[in-house]
N, CA and C of each residue as an Amber inpcrd file, in Angstrom:
protein
   333
   8.1790000 208.8840000  26.3070000   6.9580000 208.8910000  26.5720000
   5.9200000 209.3950000  26.1680000   4.4980000 208.8090000  25.9040000
   3.8690000 209.1200000  24.7230000   2.9940000 210.4590000  25.2170000
   2.4850000 211.1710000  24.3660000   1.8610000 212.4100000  24.8120000
   0.1730000 212.0210000  25.1060000  -0.4580000 212.4500000  25.9500000
  -1.6550000 212.3630000  26.5130000  -2.7320000 212.1740000  25.2210000
  -3.1090000 213.2530000  24.3270000  -3.6790000 213.0350000  23.0280000
  -3.3920000 212.8870000  22.0910000  -3.7570000 212.1000000  20.8580000
  -3.3870000 211.7000000  19.3570000  -3.9460000 212.9850000  18.9940000
  -3.0650000 213.4100000  17.5820000  -4.0460000 214.3680000  17.0950000
  -4.7880000 213.8880000  15.8980000  -6.0970000 214.0010000  16.2410000
  -7.1680000 213.7320000  15.3550000  -7.9860000 214.4440000  14.5530000
  -8.0140000 213.9370000  12.8710000  -9.0840000 215.1000000  12.0960000
 -10.1430000 214.1100000  12.5580000 -11.3130000 215.3140000  12.4290000
 -12.8210000 214.8870000  12.4350000 -12.9090000 214.1510000  11.1840000
 -13.9570000 213.0820000  11.6090000 -14.1750000 211.6860000  10.1260000
 -13.5330000 210.8030000   9.7650000 -12.5490000 210.6730000  10.8960000
 -11.4330000 209.6940000  11.1460000 -12.4430000 208.8660000  11.9890000
 -11.3530000 207.4770000  12.3600000 -12.4170000 206.0840000  13.0260000
 -11.6060000 206.4140000  14.6610000 -10.5840000 207.3540000  14.3500000
 -10.0220000 207.4020000  15.6610000 -10.9910000 207.9180000  16.9440000
 -10.6150000 207.9950000  17.8360000 -11.4930000 208.4370000  19.4310000
 -10.8200000 209.7850000  19.6570000 -11.5480000 211.1020000  19.2610000
 -11.1880000 212.1320000  19.9600000 -10.4650000 212.5940000  21.1490000
 -10.9700000 212.0120000  21.9200000 -11.3090000 212.3960000  23.0720000
 -10.6240000 211.2440000  24.2730000 -10.3110000 210.1490000  24.1490000
  -9.6370000 208.8810000  24.5430000  -8.1770000 209.3990000  24.5950000
  -7.3870000 209.2180000  25.5970000  -5.9060000 208.9160000  25.4830000
  -5.4770000 207.9950000  25.0620000  -4.3810000 207.9930000  24.5210000
  -3.5470000 207.1250000  23.5090000  -3.2680000 206.3650000  24.6730000
  -2.4740000 204.8330000  24.5140000  -1.8920000 204.1210000  25.2130000
  -0.8160000 204.4300000  25.4910000  -0.3860000 204.5930000  26.6410000
   0.6430000 205.1560000  27.2430000   1.8880000 204.0550000  27.2040000
   3.2990000 204.0910000  26.8130000   4.0560000 203.3290000  27.0820000
   4.9130000 203.3330000  28.6370000   4.6310000 203.9060000  29.4190000
   5.3670000 204.0620000  30.4790000   4.2210000 203.8430000  31.8610000
   4.5880000 202.9450000  32.6100000   3.4750000 202.5970000  33.5570000
   4.4540000 202.0080000  34.7340000   3.8660000 202.5340000  36.0020000
   4.4960000 201.6390000  37.0300000   3.8090000 201.4010000  37.6400000
   4.1670000 200.5500000  39.3310000   3.1070000 199.9450000  39.8610000
   4.1480000 199.8090000  41.4750000   3.5450000 200.2410000  42.3910000
   3.5710000 200.3950000  43.7390000   2.6790000 199.4020000  44.5370000
   3.1800000 198.8280000  44.9910000   2.5830000 197.5700000  46.2210000
   2.9790000 198.3810000  47.5850000   1.4810000 198.6310000  47.8450000
   1.4170000 199.3920000  49.1740000   1.5500000 198.6140000  50.4080000
   1.7100000 199.1240000  52.1100000   1.6530000 198.2130000  52.9520000
   0.3050000 198.7450000  53.3100000  -0.0860000 198.4340000  54.3060000
  -1.4800000 198.9210000  55.0580000  -0.9480000 199.9550000  55.8780000
  -1.4420000 201.5190000  55.7580000  -1.0570000 202.5780000  56.4840000
   0.3210000 203.0970000  56.5150000   0.8830000 202.7630000  55.0730000
   2.4120000 203.3450000  55.0630000   2.3240000 204.0300000  54.0190000
   2.7370000 205.6470000  53.9100000   2.8350000 206.4740000  53.3110000
   4.0840000 206.2410000  51.9250000   3.9020000 206.2410000  51.2460000
   4.9280000 205.9070000  50.1260000   5.1790000 207.3430000  48.8870000
   6.4920000 207.5290000  48.8150000   6.7870000 208.7400000  47.6930000
   7.1060000 208.2820000  46.4860000   6.3680000 208.3400000  45.4970000
   6.7460000 207.6920000  43.7820000   7.1490000 208.4410000  43.4900000
   8.7820000 208.9900000  42.5100000   9.0200000 209.8870000  41.6420000
   8.5540000 209.5860000  40.6660000   8.1630000 211.1290000  40.0350000
   7.2900000 211.5650000  38.6610000   8.0560000 211.7740000  37.6970000
   8.2720000 210.5570000  36.3630000   8.9300000 210.6070000  35.6430000
   9.3020000 211.9890000  34.9990000  10.5020000 212.0870000  34.4070000
  10.5770000 213.8010000  33.6340000   9.9090000 213.5240000  32.3850000
   9.4010000 214.6400000  32.4060000   8.7150000 214.6590000  30.9080000
   7.2000000 214.6000000  31.1290000   6.4990000 214.0100000  32.5670000
   5.2780000 213.7460000  32.7360000   4.3410000 215.1740000  33.1120000
   3.3220000 214.8710000  31.9400000   2.2380000 215.9620000  32.4950000
   1.2650000 215.6430000  32.7780000   0.7700000 214.0300000  32.6230000
  -0.4540000 213.6150000  33.1650000  -0.3330000 212.2660000  33.7310000
  -1.0830000 211.5920000  34.5570000  -0.6120000 210.3720000  35.5520000
  -2.4040000 209.8670000  35.5500000  -2.4520000 208.6060000  35.3510000
  -3.8290000 208.0260000  35.7650000  -3.2890000 207.1570000  36.7960000
  -4.4180000 207.0520000  37.8820000  -4.2950000 205.8690000  38.9000000
  -5.4580000 205.0840000  38.7220000  -4.8830000 203.5940000  38.7510000
  -5.8960000 202.8350000  39.0390000  -5.3250000 201.5290000  40.4390000
  -6.0570000 201.1750000  40.4830000  -5.7930000 200.4500000  42.0350000
  -6.8070000 199.0540000  42.5260000  -6.3670000 197.8650000  43.0270000
  -7.0920000 197.0330000  43.2860000  -8.2270000 197.2640000  44.6850000
  -8.1540000 198.5120000  44.8840000  -8.9390000 199.2220000  46.0880000
  -8.8600000 200.7980000  46.4940000  -9.4170000 200.8860000  47.6580000
  -9.3500000 202.5130000  47.7450000  -7.9650000 203.0700000  48.3730000
  -7.3840000 203.8810000  47.9010000  -6.2940000 204.4750000  48.1700000
  -6.3850000 206.1550000  48.3390000  -5.3080000 206.8550000  48.7960000
  -5.4670000 208.2190000  48.9550000  -3.9670000 208.4230000  48.1640000
  -3.7990000 209.8780000  47.5490000  -2.6970000 210.0960000  47.0720000
  -2.5110000 211.4580000  47.0390000  -1.3080000 212.4500000  47.2740000
  -1.1250000 213.6760000  47.0400000   0.1540000 214.1020000  46.3430000
   0.2780000 215.1400000  45.6760000   1.1660000 215.5430000  44.6100000
   2.1270000 216.4010000  45.6130000   3.7010000 216.5530000  45.5290000
   4.4320000 217.4400000  46.4010000   5.8540000 217.1980000  45.8580000
   6.8890000 217.1100000  46.4950000   7.9230000 217.0780000  46.5000000
   8.6170000 215.8560000  46.8600000   9.8450000 215.3440000  47.3840000
  10.0070000 213.9810000  48.0110000   9.5610000 213.9640000  49.0170000
   9.5020000 214.9810000  50.0160000   8.9760000 214.8320000  51.3830000
   7.5540000 215.0880000  51.3330000   6.6660000 214.5480000  50.4280000
   5.2420000 214.3540000  50.6100000   4.8420000 213.4310000  51.1860000
   4.0710000 213.7290000  52.0190000   2.8000000 212.3150000  52.7490000
   1.3400000 212.1290000  52.3530000   0.8280000 211.0020000  52.0870000
  -0.1910000 211.2720000  51.8270000  -0.9990000 210.6850000  53.6980000
  -2.5850000 211.0690000  53.5820000  -2.6640000 210.6450000  55.0690000
  -3.9090000 209.7120000  54.4680000  -4.3940000 208.8640000  55.2760000
  -5.6560000 208.1680000  55.3930000  -6.5970000 209.2490000  56.0920000
  -7.4920000 209.7310000  56.3010000  -8.2600000 210.4890000  56.9800000
  -8.5720000 210.0860000  58.2210000  -8.6510000 210.5600000  59.4880000
  -9.2550000 209.9950000  60.6240000 -10.1730000 211.0180000  61.6470000
 -10.2110000 212.0900000  60.9320000 -11.3280000 213.2900000  61.3280000
 -11.5070000 213.9540000  60.2230000 -12.5690000 215.1070000  60.4370000
 -12.5060000 215.7310000  59.1920000 -11.4430000 216.4600000  58.8680000
 -11.2720000 216.7320000  57.5840000  -9.9280000 217.6740000  57.5300000
 -10.3780000 218.9910000  56.4360000 -11.0930000 220.2380000  57.2310000
 -11.3250000 221.3960000  56.4260000 -10.1500000 222.5920000  56.2060000
  -8.8320000 222.3200000  55.8460000  -8.1530000 223.2660000  55.4950000
  -7.4240000 223.1710000  54.2640000  -8.2550000 222.3810000  53.5330000
  -7.6670000 222.0000000  51.9330000  -6.2610000 221.1610000  51.8910000
  -5.8650000 220.4190000  52.9870000  -5.1470000 219.6780000  53.3690000
  -5.0580000 218.2620000  52.8280000  -5.7460000 217.8860000  52.6380000
  -6.4650000 216.5260000  52.5090000  -5.7080000 215.4730000  51.4350000
  -5.2770000 214.1780000  51.4320000  -5.4220000 213.9670000  49.9640000
  -6.2610000 213.4100000  49.4760000  -5.8790000 213.2740000  48.2440000
  -7.3300000 212.4060000  47.2240000  -7.7300000 211.2040000  47.2990000
  -8.6820000 210.8270000  47.4490000  -9.2750000 209.5290000  47.4430000
  -9.4620000 209.2260000  45.9740000  -8.5510000 207.9460000  45.7240000
  -8.9640000 207.3510000  44.1520000  -8.7740000 208.7500000  43.2490000
  -7.7960000 209.1220000  43.1280000  -7.6890000 210.1530000  41.8340000
  -8.0590000 210.3000000  40.2870000  -7.9830000 209.1460000  39.6720000
  -8.3830000 208.5120000  38.4050000  -7.2770000 209.4270000  37.4070000
  -7.5260000 210.3920000  36.8870000  -6.3960000 211.0060000  35.7000000
  -6.2780000 212.4110000  36.4150000  -5.2250000 212.9130000  36.3690000
  -4.8560000 214.3780000  36.8160000  -3.9850000 214.8410000  36.1340000
  -3.6890000 216.0760000  35.9600000  -2.7540000 216.7520000  34.8670000
  -1.6020000 217.2270000  36.2580000  -0.0970000 216.9160000  36.4930000
   0.3370000 216.9760000  36.9190000   0.5060000 218.3940000  37.4050000
   0.6770000 218.7680000  38.6870000   1.0960000 220.0340000  38.6200000
   2.3850000 220.5930000  39.0840000   2.6540000 222.0930000  38.9620000
   3.3530000 222.0970000  38.9150000   4.9170000 222.3780000  39.9770000
   5.8210000 222.1070000  39.6220000   6.6370000 221.7420000  40.8960000
   6.7120000 220.5710000  41.7330000   5.8890000 219.4340000  41.1230000
   5.5520000 218.5790000  41.9050000   6.4840000 217.3410000  41.4740000
   7.0530000 216.4540000  42.1460000   8.5230000 215.5830000  41.8610000
   7.6810000 214.5150000  42.1130000   7.1110000 214.1840000  43.0360000
   6.5800000 213.0790000  43.7630000   5.1770000 212.9580000  43.6910000
   4.7830000 211.7460000  43.9050000   3.2660000 211.6080000  44.5880000
   3.4790000 210.4640000  45.3480000   2.6360000 211.3190000  47.0320000
   2.7400000 210.3270000  47.8200000   1.2450000 209.3890000  47.7320000
   1.1540000 208.0910000  47.9120000   0.3550000 207.3790000  47.9920000
   0.4770000 206.5760000  49.6550000  -1.1540000 206.0780000  49.8280000
  -1.0180000 205.3330000  50.8050000  -2.5780000 204.7990000  50.8400000
  -2.7140000 203.8290000  51.6220000  -4.0650000 202.9000000  51.8540000
  -4.2670000 202.1610000  53.1750000  -5.2800000 201.8330000  53.8120000
  -5.9290000 201.5430000  55.0900000  -5.2810000 200.0080000  55.0180000
  -5.5790000 199.3700000  53.5310000  -5.1300000 198.0400000  54.0330000
  -4.4650000 197.7620000  52.3720000  -3.4650000 196.6030000  52.6060000
  -2.5820000 196.5910000  51.3070000  -3.1370000 196.5840000  50.0490000
  -2.7580000 197.3860000  49.1160000  -3.2850000 197.8060000  47.8500000
  -1.9420000 197.4970000  47.2800000  -2.3000000 197.4320000  45.5230000
  -1.7740000 197.5140000  44.8870000  -1.9080000 198.8750000  43.5690000
  -1.0670000 199.6710000  43.2220000  -1.5880000 200.6970000  42.8300000
  -0.8110000 201.3180000  41.3130000  -1.3920000 201.2690000  40.3900000
  -1.0160000 201.4470000  38.9100000  -0.5690000 202.7460000  38.2430000
   0.5250000 203.5230000  38.1430000   0.5460000 204.6580000  37.3830000
   0.8290000 204.8360000  36.0980000  -0.1790000 205.1120000  35.4130000
   0.3860000 205.5810000  33.9650000   0.6220000 207.4860000  33.9480000
   1.6560000 207.2770000  33.0480000   2.1900000 208.3890000  32.8300000
   1.8940000 208.9910000  31.0650000   1.9410000 210.2940000  31.1300000
   1.8820000 210.8460000  29.3240000   2.7360000 212.1190000  29.7260000
   3.5440000 212.3210000  28.5060000   3.9710000 213.7250000  28.4500000
   3.3610000 214.4860000  27.5710000
Protein backbone atom coordinates (compact mmCIF):
# COMPACT_ATOMS: atom_id res chain seq x y z
CA UNK A 1 0.00 0.00 0.00
CA UNK A 2 1.32 3.44 -0.96
CA UNK A 3 2.06 6.10 1.64
CA UNK A 4 -0.21 9.17 1.57
CA UNK A 5 2.48 11.75 0.86
CA UNK A 6 5.63 11.46 -1.22
CA UNK A 7 8.84 12.99 0.16
CA UNK A 8 9.39 16.06 -1.99
CA UNK A 9 12.35 18.39 -2.18
CA UNK A 10 11.44 22.01 -2.77
CA UNK A 11 12.32 23.19 -6.24
CA UNK A 12 11.17 19.97 -7.91
CA UNK A 13 8.18 19.67 -10.20
CA UNK A 14 6.24 17.37 -7.80
CA UNK A 15 3.26 18.81 -5.93
CA UNK A 16 4.26 18.76 -2.23
CA UNK A 17 0.73 18.70 -0.78
CA UNK A 18 -1.05 16.30 -3.11
CA UNK A 19 -1.38 12.66 -2.07
CA UNK A 20 0.23 10.16 -4.41
CA UNK A 21 -1.98 7.82 -6.41
CA UNK A 22 -2.96 4.85 -4.29
CA UNK A 23 -2.58 1.21 -5.25
CA UNK A 24 -5.49 0.08 -3.04
CA UNK A 25 -9.09 1.02 -3.92
CA UNK A 26 -12.25 -0.76 -2.76
CA UNK A 27 -15.83 -0.14 -3.93
CA UNK A 28 -19.13 -0.72 -2.15
CA UNK A 29 -22.51 -0.85 -3.88
CA UNK A 30 -24.96 0.30 -1.22
CA UNK A 31 -28.63 -0.51 -1.14
CA UNK A 32 -30.95 2.25 0.05
CA UNK A 33 -31.10 2.54 3.84
CA UNK A 34 -28.87 -0.47 4.66
CA UNK A 35 -25.72 0.10 6.74
CA UNK A 36 -22.74 -1.96 5.58
CA UNK A 37 -19.49 -2.40 7.55
CA UNK A 38 -16.42 -2.34 5.28
CA UNK A 39 -13.17 -3.82 6.67
CA UNK A 40 -10.17 -1.49 6.84
CA UNK A 41 -7.14 -3.12 5.18
CA UNK A 42 -4.12 -3.93 7.32
CA UNK A 43 -1.61 -1.07 7.43
CA UNK A 44 -4.06 1.60 6.23
CA UNK A 45 -3.70 5.01 7.88
CA UNK A 46 -5.68 7.27 5.53
CA UNK A 47 -8.85 6.83 3.49
CA UNK A 48 -10.49 8.97 0.81
CA UNK A 49 -14.17 8.48 0.07
CA UNK A 50 -15.87 9.24 -3.23
CA UNK A 51 -19.44 8.44 -4.29
CA UNK A 52 -22.04 9.02 -6.95
CA UNK A 53 -24.27 10.80 -4.40
CA UNK A 54 -24.68 11.61 -0.70
CA UNK A 55 -23.76 8.96 1.87
CA UNK A 56 -22.86 8.74 5.56
CA UNK A 57 -19.86 7.00 7.15
CA UNK A 58 -18.77 6.05 10.66
CA UNK A 59 -15.52 4.46 11.92
CA UNK A 60 -15.57 1.64 14.46
CA UNK A 61 -15.22 -2.11 14.94
CA UNK A 62 -16.93 -4.93 13.08
CA UNK A 63 -20.26 -4.06 14.72
CA UNK A 64 -20.26 -0.35 13.76
CA UNK A 65 -23.37 0.94 12.00
CA UNK A 66 -23.93 4.21 10.19
CA UNK A 67 -27.27 5.98 10.17
CA UNK A 68 -29.03 8.54 8.02
CA UNK A 69 -30.31 11.05 10.57
CA UNK A 70 -34.07 11.27 10.82
CA UNK A 71 -33.95 13.84 13.63
CA UNK A 72 -31.42 16.02 15.44
CA UNK A 73 -28.36 14.20 16.86
CA UNK A 74 -26.77 16.34 19.59
CA UNK A 75 -24.57 13.86 21.47
CA UNK A 76 -21.64 13.41 19.06
CA UNK A 77 -22.77 10.03 17.73
CA UNK A 78 -23.95 11.04 14.23
CA UNK A 79 -22.40 9.60 11.09
CA UNK A 80 -20.34 11.86 8.79
CA UNK A 81 -21.93 13.13 5.56
CA UNK A 82 -19.62 12.76 2.52
CA UNK A 83 -16.43 12.70 4.64
CA UNK A 84 -13.76 13.18 1.93
CA UNK A 85 -10.26 12.27 3.17
CA UNK A 86 -9.76 11.14 6.76
CA UNK A 87 -7.00 9.74 8.97
CA UNK A 88 -8.18 6.35 10.26
CA UNK A 89 -8.67 6.57 14.04
CA UNK A 90 -6.76 4.25 16.36
CA UNK A 91 -8.70 1.07 17.08
CA UNK A 92 -10.96 1.33 14.03
CA UNK A 93 -11.22 -1.93 12.06
CA UNK A 94 -14.28 -1.14 9.94
CA UNK A 95 -16.07 1.77 8.29
CA UNK A 96 -19.86 1.67 8.19
CA UNK A 97 -21.51 3.21 5.13
CA UNK A 98 -25.15 4.05 4.47
CA UNK A 99 -27.18 6.14 2.01
CA UNK A 100 -30.85 7.01 1.65
CA UNK A 101 -30.76 5.83 -1.99
CA UNK A 102 -28.67 3.26 -3.86
CA UNK A 103 -25.06 4.49 -4.17
CA UNK A 104 -21.61 3.41 -5.27
CA UNK A 105 -18.88 4.46 -2.82
CA UNK A 106 -15.17 4.04 -3.47
CA UNK A 107 -12.59 3.96 -0.69
CA UNK A 108 -8.94 4.78 -1.50
CA UNK A 109 -6.52 3.65 1.21
CA UNK A 110 -2.94 4.74 2.01
CA UNK A 111 -0.49 3.36 4.57
